[in-house]
C-alpha positions in Angstrom: 0.3 0.1 0.5 2.7 2.6 -0.8 1.8 6.1 -1.1 -0.7 5.7 2.0 -1.0 5.9 5.7 0.2 2.6 7.2 -0.4 0.8 10.6 2.1 -0.5 12.7 3.5 -4.2 12.0 1.4 -7.0 14.3 4.0 -8.9 14.4 6.7 -5.9 15.5 7.3 -5.7 19.2 6.5 -1.8 20.3 6.8 0.0 23.4 3.8 0.9 24.8 3.7 4.0 27.9 4.7 2.6 31.3 1.9 4.4 33.2 -2.0 3.7 32.7 -2.2 7.9 33.9 -0.5 8.3 30.1 -3.0 6.9 28.5 -5.6 9.9 29.7 -5.3 13.4 28.6 -5.3 16.5 31.0 -8.4 17.8 29.3 -9.9 14.6 28.6 -13.7 14.7 30.6 -13.2 11.2 32.5 -11.3 13.3 35.1 -13.9 15.3 35.9 -15.8 12.0 36.6 -13.4 10.6 38.9 -12.5 14.0 40.5 -16.3 14.3 41.5 -16.9 11.1 42.5 -14.3 11.1 44.7 -15.2 13.8 46.4 -18.3 12.4 47.6 -19.6 10.8 50.7 -20.8 7.5 49.9 -21.7 6.5 53.6 -23.8 9.7 53.9 -25.5 9.9 50.5 -26.9 6.4 51.7 -24.7 3.4 49.2 -25.0 0.0 50.3 -21.6 -2.1 50.9 -19.3 1.2 51.7 -17.3 -0.8 54.2 -16.4 -4.2 53.5 -17.4 -7.8 54.6 -15.9 -9.5 57.4 -16.5 -13.0 55.3 -16.9 -14.0 52.1 -15.5 -12.6 48.5 -14.5 -9.1 48.2 -17.0 -6.7 46.6 -16.2 -4.1 44.5 -16.0 -0.5 46.1 -19.1 1.7 44.9 -16.8 4.3 44.2 -15.8 2.2 41.3 -19.4 1.1 40.1 -20.6 4.4 40.5 -17.8 6.0 38.3 -18.8 3.4 35.8 -22.4 4.3 35.4 -21.2 7.8 35.1 -19.0 7.4 32.5 -21.2 5.2 30.7 -24.3 7.5 30.7 -22.0 10.2 29.7 -21.1 8.0 26.5 -24.7 6.8 26.0 -23.8 3.6 27.4 -26.5 2.6 29.5 -27.0 -1.0 29.4 -25.0 -3.1 31.8 -24.0 -5.7 29.1 -22.5 -3.1 27.0 -20.6 -1.5 30.2 -19.3 -4.7 31.1 -17.5 -4.6 27.8 -16.3 -1.0 28.1 -14.4 -2.3 31.3 -12.5 -4.9 29.1 -11.3 -3.0 26.6 -12.0 0.7 26.9 -9.0 2.9 28.1 -10.6 5.4 29.7 -12.8 3.2 31.8 -9.6 1.2 32.4 -7.8 4.2 33.4 -11.3 4.9 35.8 -11.0 1.5 37.3 -8.5 1.0 37.9 -8.4 -1.6 35.8 -11.3 -3.7 37.5 -13.8 -5.1 34.9 -17.4 -6.6 37.0 -19.6 -8.6 35.3 -22.9 -7.2 33.8 -25.1 -8.7 36.5 -22.8 -6.9 39.7 -22.9 -3.5 37.6 -26.8 -4.1 36.9 -27.4 -4.9 40.6 -25.6 -1.6 41.7 -27.9 0.3 40.3 -30.9 -1.6 41.1 -29.7 -1.7 44.8 -28.6 1.7 44.9 -31.4 3.6 43.4 -31.9 6.5 46.2 -28.3 6.6 46.6 -27.6 7.5 42.9 -30.5 10.4 42.8 -29.0 12.1 45.9 -25.8 12.3 43.4 -27.9 14.0 40.8 -28.6 16.6 43.1 -25.6 16.8 45.0 -23.6 18.0 41.3 -27.1 20.6 41.1 -24.8 21.8 44.3 -21.5 21.7 42.9 -23.1 23.5 39.6 -23.9 26.5 42.6 -20.4 27.0 43.9 -19.5 26.7 40.4 -21.1 29.8 39.6 -23.6 28.3 37.0 -26.8 29.2 38.8 -27.3 32.4 38.7 -30.9 32.8 37.1 -33.9 34.0 39.0 -36.1 31.9 36.1 -37.0 28.0 35.1 -38.6 26.7 32.1 -40.7 23.7 33.0 -42.0 21.2 30.7 -42.5 17.6 30.7 -42.1 14.8 27.6 -43.5 11.3 27.5 -40.8 8.9 27.7 -41.2 5.2 26.4 -41.1 2.1 28.5 -40.1 -1.1 28.5 -43.6 -2.2 27.9 -45.2 -2.2 24.6 -49.1 -0.9 23.6 -50.2 -4.4 23.2 -49.5 -5.1 26.7 -51.6 -2.6 28.1 -55.2 -2.6 28.6 -57.9 -0.4 29.8 -61.6 -1.3 29.5 -62.1 0.2 26.2 -59.0 -1.6 24.7 -60.5 -5.4 26.4 -63.8 -4.5 25.0 -62.7 -3.5 21.4 -60.3 -6.4 21.7 -62.9 -8.9 22.6 -65.3 -7.7 19.5 -62.2 -8.4 17.5 -61.9 -11.9 18.9 -65.5 -12.5 18.4 -65.4 -11.4 14.9 -62.4 -13.7 13.9 -64.0 -16.4 15.2 -67.0 -15.9 13.6 -65.1 -16.2 10.3 -63.3 -19.3 11.2 -66.1 -20.7 11.8 -67.8 -20.4 8.8 -64.4 -21.2 7.0 -64.5 -24.3 8.6 -68.2 -25.3 7.8 -67.3 -24.6 4.3 -64.5 -27.1 4.8 -66.9 -29.5 5.8 -68.8 -29.6 3.2 -65.6 -30.2 1.0 -65.0 -33.8 0.9 -61.5 -32.9 -0.6 -60.4 -30.6 1.4 -57.4 -31.5 3.3 -57.8 -32.8 6.7 -54.7 -30.4 7.7 -56.9 -27.3 6.7 -59.6 -28.3 9.1 -57.3 -29.0 11.9 -55.5 -25.6 11.4 -58.6 -23.9 11.7 -59.9 -26.0 14.5 -56.4 -24.8 16.5 -56.5 -21.2 15.3 -60.3 -21.1 16.9 -59.0 -23.0 20.2 -56.5 -20.1 20.5 -59.1 -17.3 20.0 -61.1 -18.7 22.5 -58.2 -19.1 25.2 -57.3 -15.4 23.9 -60.7 -14.1 25.5 -60.5 -16.0 28.5 -57.0 -14.6 29.1 -58.8 -10.7 28.1 -61.9 -11.6 30.8 -59.2 -12.1 33.3 -58.0 -9.0 32.2 -61.5 -7.2 32.6 -62.0 -8.7 36.0 -58.5 -7.1 37.5 -59.4 -3.6 36.3 -62.6 -3.9 37.8 -61.1 -4.6 41.1 -58.8 -1.9 41.4 -58.6 2.0 41.1 -56.6 2.6 38.4 -58.1 2.3 35.0 -54.9 0.8 33.1 -52.7 -2.1 33.4 -49.5 -2.4 32.3 -48.1 -6.0 32.0 -44.5 -6.0 31.2 -43.9 -2.8 33.6 -46.6 -2.3 36.1 -46.1 1.2 36.2 -46.3 2.2 32.9 -48.9 4.0 31.6 -50.6 5.3 27.8 -50.1 8.3 27.4 -51.5 10.4 24.8 -48.7 12.4 22.8 -49.3 15.7 21.5 -50.2 15.6 17.8 -50.3 11.7 17.8 -53.0 9.5 16.7 -51.8 6.9 19.4 -50.4 7.2 22.7 -47.1 5.9 24.2 -46.8 3.8 27.1 -44.6 5.3 29.0 -43.5 7.8 31.8 -43.8 11.5 32.0 -40.7 13.2 33.0 -40.9 16.3 34.4 -37.8 18.9 34.1 -36.8 22.3 35.3 -34.1 24.1 33.3 -32.8 27.3 34.5 -32.9 30.0 31.7 -29.4 31.2 31.6 -27.3 28.0 31.0 -29.9 25.6 30.7 -29.0 23.2 33.2 -31.5 20.7 35.0 -31.7 22.1 38.4 -35.0 19.7 39.1 -36.1 16.7 37.5 -39.1 14.0 38.4 -40.9 10.9 36.7 -44.0 10.3 36.8 -46.7 8.3 35.6 -49.7 10.9 35.7 -50.7 11.0 32.0 -51.1 14.9 32.0 -48.9 17.7 33.7 -52.5 19.6 35.3 -50.7 18.8 39.1 -47.3 19.1 38.4 -46.5 22.9 38.3 -45.6 23.9 42.2 -44.2 20.8 42.9 -41.1 21.5 40.1 -41.3 24.7 40.8 -40.5 24.0 44.4 -37.6 21.9 43.3 -36.3 24.5 41.3 -36.6 27.3 43.6 -34.6 25.3 46.4 -31.7 24.3 43.9 -31.1 28.0 43.1 -31.5 29.3 46.4 -33.6 32.2 45.0 -35.7 34.4 47.1 -38.2 34.9 44.0 -38.4 32.4 40.8 -40.1 32.5 37.7 -41.6 29.7 36.4 -42.3 29.5 32.5 -44.8 26.4 31.7 -46.8 25.7 29.0 -50.8 25.8 28.8 -50.5 22.1 29.7 -49.7 23.0 33.3 -52.6 25.8 33.8 -54.5 25.2 36.7 -55.8 27.9 38.7 -55.6 25.4 41.9 -51.7 25.3 41.0 -51.2 28.6 40.4 -52.7 29.7 43.8 -50.8 27.4 45.7 -47.7 29.2 44.6 -49.0 32.3 45.7 -47.0 33.7 48.8 -44.2 31.0 48.1 -41.7 33.4 46.1 -42.6 31.4 43.0 -44.0 33.5 40.0 -46.1 31.5 37.7 -46.2 32.6 34.0 -48.4 30.3 32.3 -50.7 31.1 29.8 -54.7 30.4 30.2 -56.4 27.8 28.2 -59.4 28.7 26.4 -61.9 26.2 27.9 -64.9 28.3 26.3 -66.3 27.1 22.9 -67.6 30.6 22.2 -65.0 32.0 19.6 -66.1 28.8 17.4 -69.9 30.0 17.6 -69.1 33.2 16.7 -69.7 35.1 20.3 -67.6 36.7 22.7 -65.3 35.4 24.5 -64.3 36.4 28.5 -61.4 38.1 26.8 -64.0 40.6 26.0 -65.3 41.4 29.2 -63.2 43.8 31.1 -62.9 43.4 35.1 -62.3 46.5 37.1 -61.0 45.6 40.6 -62.2 49.5 42.3 -65.9 48.9 41.1 -65.5 44.8 41.2 -67.5 45.2 38.1 -67.2 43.6 34.3 -67.5 46.0 31.2 -69.2 44.2 28.5 -68.4 45.0 24.5 -71.4 47.2 24.4 -69.9 49.2 27.4 -72.6 48.1 29.6 -71.5 47.4 33.5 -72.1 43.6 34.9 -72.3 43.7 38.6 -71.7 40.7 41.0 -75.3 39.1 42.0 -76.0 38.6 45.6 -76.0 34.8 45.4 -73.4 32.1 44.0 -75.5 30.3 41.8 -73.1 28.1 39.8 -73.5 24.8 41.8 -70.1 26.3 43.5 -69.7 28.1 46.5 -66.2 29.8 45.2 -67.6 31.3 41.8 -69.5 34.7 41.6 -71.6 35.5 38.8 -72.1 38.9 37.2 -74.7 40.3 34.8 -77.0 42.9 34.1 -80.4 42.2 34.2 -81.2 45.6 31.9 -79.0 46.4 29.7 -78.8 42.7 27.8 -82.9 42.8 26.9 -82.3 46.1 24.5 -78.8 45.4 23.4 -78.3 45.3 19.8 -74.8 43.1 19.9 -76.9 40.5 22.4 -76.6 38.1 19.4 -72.9 38.3 19.5 -72.7 37.8 23.3 -75.3 34.7 24.3 -78.2 32.6 23.5 -79.6 33.1 26.6 -82.1 36.4 28.3 -79.0 37.6 30.1 -75.4 37.1 29.7 -73.2 35.6 33.0 -69.8 36.1 33.8 -68.7 33.7 35.9 -65.6 34.8 38.1 -63.9 32.8 40.8 -63.0 34.2 44.4 -59.1 33.8 43.6 -59.1 34.8 40.0 -57.0 38.2 40.7 -54.8 35.6 41.9 -54.9 34.3 37.8 -55.0 38.3 36.6 -51.7 39.0 38.3 -50.4 35.7 36.6 -51.5 37.3 33.5 -50.7 40.8 33.9 -47.0 39.1 34.5 -47.7 37.6 30.7 -48.7 40.3 29.2 -45.3 42.3 30.3 -43.3 39.3 28.6 -44.3 38.7 25.3 -41.4 36.5 24.7 -41.8 34.5 28.0 -43.4 30.9 25.7 -40.4 31.6 23.3 -37.4 31.7 26.1 -39.6 28.6 27.6 -39.3 26.9 24.3 -35.7 27.7 23.6 -34.7 26.6 27.1 -36.5 23.3 28.0 -37.7 21.8 24.7 -34.1 21.1 23.0 -33.1 19.4 26.7 -35.7 16.9 26.1 -34.7 16.1 22.4 -31.1 15.7 23.4 -31.8 13.4 26.5 -34.4 11.0 23.8 -31.5 11.1 21.5 -28.8 9.9 24.3 -31.7 7.3 25.4 -32.1 6.0 22.1 -35.3 4.7 20.4 -36.5 2.3 23.4 -35.5 5.0 26.0 -36.2 3.6 29.3 -34.6 0.1 29.9 -35.1 -1.0 33.5 -38.7 -1.1 34.8 -40.9 0.2 37.3 -40.8 3.7 38.7 -38.4 3.3 40.9 -36.1 2.0 39.0 -36.8 4.4 35.9 -36.4 7.1 38.5 -32.8 5.9 39.2 -32.4 5.7 35.9 -33.5 9.0 34.6 -31.4 10.5 37.4 -28.1 9.5 36.3 -29.1 11.0 32.5 -29.9 14.4 33.9 -26.0 13.6 36.0 -24.6 13.1 32.7 -26.4 15.9 30.9 -25.7 18.1 33.7 -22.4 17.4 33.8 -21.3 17.3 30.0 -23.2 21.0 29.9 -20.8 21.8 32.8 -17.6 20.6 30.7 -18.4 22.7 27.9 -19.0 25.8 29.6 -16.2 25.4 32.0 -14.0 23.1 30.7 -12.1 20.6 32.1 -9.1 21.4 33.6 -11.2 24.2 36.1 -13.0 21.2 37.2 -10.4 19.0 38.5 -7.9 21.4 40.6 -6.4 18.4 42.2 -4.0 16.8 40.5 -3.9 13.3 39.1 0.0 12.7 38.3 1.7 10.1 39.5 
């Protein structure tokens, strides 16, 4: 191969570096992993097997196992079997572990047995980011995304799914019985065809029994779903998708300056309505801010959640959900009626004043109704206002809190753009790293551990990209 760059002759003797240290450059991110894990108090964090047993085969120290996992998630190697291979052939992992190579079962058991402690490590790294001066923002963007679980859609059932499946099975049985009847009337039809049809009918009858057992199980439990592979996974409808995803709802709060994930949670709630306060509180504690703005989309709009943020230093910025069908009917929406707090009245599009009724009559004791019993009768705009005799505007007793939030949004027309640019690419990056299957583990507690490792890796990579490797490893690694 004259004229090309040639490799070394395999039979030629070579002089490799005498030290494993020489294989890892000073600016290699693996040094950040090594330094960070070495600074942790694993006993205080709750890791098991920190102290060696007096009898039996010696175990691997949790420090070694944690370094393997952090390295794996930082480099998109999440499988315990693949991590076992990396320990045997990857020079960077050899440097981290001192050439130790645990088997895949030992690696997998460490993640399974130390879930709460690993989640604390993720939170500990947020503290490190704060000490490095990366958490100076006083605003976060909150969002949720559906991540696939190990459970497939075919192994997730609701009452509607079971009923539809039973209907399909009955139709299939009728079709096969018809084919069997035709085959019986044809003497020349082979016996193997009759046997094949009878076997299909038998399997379908067994499937009916299985569906009925699942239906009975659904009737006995409070939840409306059953997942057979991962019992904690739930079917969740994604935005703009014809079919739902069986998985988990991952919540993230990302600070708007350096785009670090300051708080995260994995739930199996099918929507985000009740997640605002919880995520905002965690984010505020992580930032250490007295007051904090929390940007979220319409999926988080819930009046009770916004009210709960009042007085906590959390300033939610969530667009109001439009639930009225009046605009589609060609009628005025609630935005056309302007509230005046001084007079406690509304002004309608025709300029008339709507005052509060003496009795709350909306079947709820916290809803007031405003109306004008005389102006509506002669108003020329009434056909565009209401089909009823009198227009009634409803107002929640804590509506002032929602008005205050809307005023904040009016002063920040780019709030939702900031939210989108801050948090949505974070989910895209995480899903890209995790691959098409997303979660590898089952049940909520194990999935939470897996997500914490993903978030830890994401934040560590962000920190390295911002500050570099050398400022994060002040202790020399020579020798």
